[in-house]
C-alpha positions, 0 to 999 in steps of 0.5 A: 294309232288304235284307240283302246278301252281297258276294262278290268276291275283291278287298277293294277291290271289296267296300269300294267296293260297301259305300261305294256302297250306301245304309245306309238301304236295304241292310245288308251281312250278309256278305262272301266272297272265294271262290265256296265261301265265298259258298255257305257264307255264303249258307247261314248268313246267308240274305241277300235279295241277293247280288253275285257276282264271276265270277272268284274262287279255289276256285270261280268265281262261275258255279258258286257261283250254280248251287250257291246256286240249288240251295239256294234257287231264289228266291235273287236274285244279281247278277253283277259282271263286268269289261267283257270278260266277256260270254260269262261273264255269259251263262253266269251268267244261264243258271246263275240269276243275276238280273242283272249289273253291269259294272265299273267301277261306276256308282253309280246302276246298282248302286243301281237294279239291287239296288233293283229285285230 
C-alpha cells in the first residue's frame, strides 16, 4: 500500500482525491492546504507519493516541489493543475515533479498515474 500526502488549498479537491483513490492501493497519510504545510508534512510523514496543487497560499506548489526535492531527491510528486496552467506545469516538472494531472479529474488517469510511479 502506498502512502500519499494530498496538498491542495481546496478542501473540495482534497476530498475528491480521497474518494477517487482505491483504499486497497493507497493510504492517505496527510493533507496540506498550503505549500509550506506540504513541505512540513512531507518531512514528518515521509509519504511514498505527493499530489501537489500548483496554486496555493504561503508557498506555491512549484516552490514546495523544489523544497521537497532538496529534502529527498527521490520524492515522487504529481502536480495537479487546472487546464490553463501549462507553463506552470512545465516549471513544476523542471523543479522535479514526476508527472501531472489536470483538473477536472479523470478517475482512471489519476489511479494510473499514481500507480505507475
